[in-house]
Residue, then its C-alpha position, 0 to 999 in steps of 0.5 A: m475681714t472677709i473670707n473668700d473661701p470658707i472651706a479652705d479656711m475651715l480645712t486650714r483651721v483643722r490642720n493647724a489645730n491638729s498640728a498644735g494638739k488643740a482639743t477643739v477648733s471653732m469657726p463660723s458655720s454654714k450648711k456645707l461646713v457642717e456637712i464636711a464636719r459630719i463626713m470627717t466625724e463619720e470617717g473617724y478623723v475627728q471626734g465630733y462637732e457641735i453647732i453653737e447658736n449665736s447671733p449674728r452667725d452660728i459657730l461650728e466647733i469641732t472636737m479633735k481626735y488623737g490616738e495614744k500619746k497624742a498621735k494624730t489621726i489626720r496626717g494631711i488635708k488638701r483643698i482640691s476644688k478652689p473658687g478659681l479652679r473647680i475640679y469635677a469628677g464623674k462617677d467613674e473618675l472619682p479619686r482614690v486617696l492613698g489607694g483607698l486609705g484616705t478620703a475624698i470629700v465630694s459635693t454631689s447632686k445628692g449632697v456632700m459625701a465621701d468618695r466611697d458613698a458617692r461610688k456606691a450611689g453611682v454619682g460624681g460631683e465636685v471634689i472638695a478636699y482630700i483627707w488622709 
């Protein structure tokens, strides 16, 4: 099976694991997926991530985070820029997800970062996904 869009695959796996109440979710790893997992951890949506070295390809394992009584910390994830239609935003047009309550993940020339960090750095880029 070939994956055309590994970012959409990652977001779908996290969304499904969150809905099912799973403790961890694993997927094939890449540098960009690790950066997205890092942002999700920094913003408090997941508990953490680990890269498991494996041949032929490393595995990225994300530990999900839940509140009291299995309350979900992720309400929704949406892929914005797709392989068939790339969405870019300048430094002045960076989106605010739910009026600033959510996070937009942006791929900039200075690396993958959250929308707040991109605004602070004064850079725009490709809007990868929204998380709220």
